[in-house]
N, C-alpha and C positions, 0 to 999 in steps of 0.2 A: 672568523678571522683571527681572534685571539689564539685559538687552538692551533691554527696554521703557523702563526708567528712563533709560538712556543715550540712547535715541532721543528721548525727551521733552526731555531736556536740550539735545540738538543742535537740535531744532526751535525751542525757545525762544531759543537763542543766535542762530540765523540770522535769526529774525523780529525780534529786538531790534536786531541790528547791521545788518540789511538787506543782508547779504552774500549773494550768490547761492550757493546750496548746491552744493558740489562733491559728487562721489560718494564721500564720506568714510565713510559708514556705510550698509551695505546695507539696514538697516531703514527709513531715511529714504526711500530710493529705492523700496522696496517700498510704503510708505504712499502715496507720490505716484502710483505706478502704479495702486494699488487705488482711490484717490480719483478719478483722472481717468476710469477705466473705469466706475466706479459712476455718475458724473455722465453719461457718454456713453450708457450703457445706459438710464438713467432718462429722459434727454431724448428718446432715440429712441422709447421706449415711450410717452411723452406724445404725440409726433407721431402714432403709430399709433392710440393710444386716441382722440384727437380725431376721426380719420377714422371709426373704428368708431362713435363716438357721433353725430357730425353728418353724416357722409357716407353711411353705410349704415344708420343707426339700428339697430344690432345690440347689444342690451343684454348678451348673453352674451359677445361678444368684448370689449366695453368693460370689463366686470367682470373678465375674464381679464387684460387689460392692467393694470388698476388693481391687481389682486392681485399681479401680478409686480412692479410698481413699489414697492408697499409692502414686499414681501419684500426687494427690493434696499435699500430705505431702512432696514430693520432691521439690515442689515450695514454701513451707512455710518457707521462709527465716527467720533466727533469727532476722534480722534487722526489719522485719515486726512486730514480736512479741514485740520488744523493743519499738515500737511506741505506744503500747497499753496503754490506760488510762481509765480503767474501771470506776473509781470513777468520772471522769470528762466527761464520755460519756452520752450525753443527751438521747440517744436511749434506755438506760437501764430502764428508767422510763416511756417509752411510750409503751402502750399495747392496745389491742382491746378485747372486750368481747368475740368474737368468738375464740380467742386463749386460753381461759380458759377452754373450754369444748370440749371434743372429744366423740362423741356418740358411735362410733364403730371403729374397726380396719381399714376398708377402709378409713375412714375419717382421721385417723392418717397417713396412708400411703400417701394419696393424699396431705395432708398438707406438709409433708416432701419432697415429690417429687417436689412440687411447690417451696419449699424453696431452694432445690438444683438447680433447673433450673434458678431461679431468681439470686441466688448467682453466678452461672457460667456465666450468662450474664454480671453481674457487673465485674467479674474477667476478662472476655474476653475484655471488653472495657477499663478498667483501666490498665489491664495487658499489653496492647499494649504499654503503656507509659513506663512501667518498662522494658519490653522486648517483641519485636515482636513475639518471639517464645512462650512466655507465653500466649499471646493473641490467638495464633493458637492452642495451646494445650487445652485451656479452651473452645474454639469453638468446638473442636472435642468431648470433654467431655460433652458439652451441648447436642450435637446431640445424643451421647450415652445415655444420660439421657432421652431424648424423647422416644427412643426405650425401655429403661428400664421401663419408666412410663407405656407404653402399656403392657409390659410383667408382671409387678408387679400387675397392677389392674386386670389382668386376672389370678392372683395367689391369689385371695382373699379367704376368708373362703368358699365362694361358690365353688370356683374352687378346693380347697383342698378337700371338700366333694365329688366333682365329681370324682377326682382321686381315692378316696377311695371306691367309689361305684362299686359293682360287679354285682348287679342284678338291672335291669331297667324294671319297670312295665309300659306298655302302656295300658291305659284303653280302654275298649270297652263299648258301651251303655249297661246299666244294671239297673234293678229296685233296685238293692242293691249296687249301685256304692260306696256310702260312707262306708257302712258296709264292703264291700269286701276290699277296699283300707285300711281301718283302721286295719282289721285283718292282712293284709300283712305287714303293718307297725309294728304291734306288733310282727311279725315274723322276723323282722330285716331288712326289705326293707328300702332303704335310697334315692331312686330316682323314681319319679312318673311323667309320662307324661299324661296329659288330652287330649284325642283324641275322638272327636265326631263330625262328619261332617254333620250330618243329623238333627240338632236341630236349632231352632231360636237363634239369638244372645242373647236375654234376658235370655234364659235358659242356654245357654253356659256360659254366664257371671256369673250367680248365682251359677252354679256348680263349676266354676273355683274358685270363692271366697271361697266356702266351702272346696274344696279340698286343696287349698293353706293353709288355716287355719289349716286343719287337718294335712297336711304334716309338717308344721312348729311346730306343737305341739309335733311331734315325731322327731324333728330336721332332717327332710328329705327335699330334694330338690324337688321343684315343677316346672315342665316345661309344657308349652302350645304348642300343636301341631299346626303348620302353622300360627296361628293368632298372629302377633306381637301386634296388637291393643288390643286384649284381655289380652295378657301378660303384657302390660304396665298398662292397666286399673286395674288389680288385683294385680299389683306389684309381678308378678311371678319371679322365679329365672332365667327364661330364656325361650327360644322358640326353637322348633325343626322345621327345614325347609326341605321340600322335594325338588326334582330337579326342580319343576315348581312353587315354591312359590316365595315370595318376594326376590329380590336380596340380597345376604348376606351383601354386603357393606352398603346398605340402612338400613337393619335391625340392623346392628351394630351401625350405626349413631343414630338410634332412641333409642336403648336400652342402649348404653354406654358400656364402657369396662368391667364393673364389672359383667354384666349379662352373662349368658351362652347361646351360640348358637350352636346347633347341626345340622349336615347335613346328609341326607340319601345318600348312595352310593350303586350301584349295580354292579360295574365293576371296573377294574383297571383304565379305562379312567375317569370315574366319580370320582374315588379316587384321581387321579392327580389334577383334577379341584378343588375338595373340599380342598385338602391340600394347594393349592395355595391361597385359601381364608383365610386359617388359622382359621377354626372353633375351638371350644373348645373340641368337640368330633365328631365322625362320627358313623353312623349305617352301618353295613356291612351285606348285604343280599338283598333279602330274601334267606336264606340258603335253605329253602324248600318252595314250593308253598303254599300259604296261602290265605284264603278268605279276609284277611285284605288288600291284594294287588291283587285283582282279575285280572286275565289275565297277571300278571307279572311272567315271567319265573324265575325259581329258579336260583340263582347264584352258589349254591352248596358249597361244602367244599373247592374247589380249591381257591375260592375267600377269604375264611376265612384264608387259608394258606398264601395267598398273603398278606393280611392285617397284619397277625402275623409277617411277614418278613419285611414289609415296613412301617408300621404305627408308628409314633412317638408320637401320642397323644392318649388319651383314646378312645377306640372303642368297640362297642357292636355288637356281632353276633345277628342277628335278623331274624325272619321269620320262623314260624312253629316250633319253638323250644319248646319241651315238656319234660316230665319226661323220655320218652323212648329214646330220641336222644340227650339230653344235653351232655351226655358223649362223643358222637362222635364230637360235636362241640368243646368241650374242647380238645380232642385229636388232632383236626385239628389246635389248637393254640389259641383258644378263652380263654381269662381270665375274660371276662365280657360278659354277655348275656342279651338280652332283650326278654321279654315274654308278650303275650297278653292273649290268651284264656286259657292257662294252669293255670293261676291264676284267671282270671275274671270268668271262668266257673267252678272253683273248689268249691266243697262243703265244703272244709276245706282250705281256702286260707292261713291261718297262717302256717299250716303244710306244704303246698305246697311250700311256700316261704322258709321255713327253709330247705326243701329238696334241692331246687335249690342252696341255699347258701352253704350247706354242700358239694354239688358236686363241686361247683366252688372252694371253699376253699381247698377241698381235691384233686382238679384237676382231678375229675372223679373217 
């Protein structure tokens, strides 16, 4: 109590005399550290909260950010604010060239998430001096931020587009590959996967580059089937992994949190394993037997119904879906579908794309 009274006296003295505060009393310095980092963490959370609210329309993440801000606010003691000396703060004139430029939204988000994490670490350590309870609260908030970091970076503009996508084109080998994909993009397609298992890597790489540039020209997502190395080489938006491809955890480590990773599933058992990995989306099928998955038994509409009841992330019904049966898939609960031959073999891929989208949006 004596120390607190002396700190109050010093604060009043320096505010009245306008003399910049030297490090005469450790309590004054402590209050300034706590005040600065509480401000920094709350400001960073506001930046993140606004993206959750307006960028990805995620009520749960928005509420989490708001709750964290309010918790910090409860610890923002007026005595900390009274220690503030903006004019005499040497840190206000220190900056770095990288702080002056933000090239895109993910960079803004990552910078502010790092700012929150760093501030909470400072609050945890110095907060222990003010109150052991404060140190413990800041530690828990720091752990919450690490989880939030992962969730937010997977709620990037890429992921927002993924959530909005309703039709997913998986390509097949074709002499008119680029022309067919572009026509489908003109018809409103927003998600393309490049799949070709029977060409050399130099051709696969060249095609992937062209398709990525084409998709991005139409503001669509570009995914590479199976090959994480190709996806990285061409800076694709993500990769789709089958059951026997590279382990999900390793693919995520290579690609980072911002890229999209999808998983194929054919049964409730594979569904459970995929959901434990937390991919960005899953494929549900094959609904019908298809030459794309030769020898693979159809999972049928029962699995579509299962996914409709249990899946909490974007999922696409896939496998032999065409103009004649897309309505049945929708009636079984699909709100997104993936097609291959129906578009790749179409003589009018733009119109075929528009037909599928009209069926999905009209729910059959």
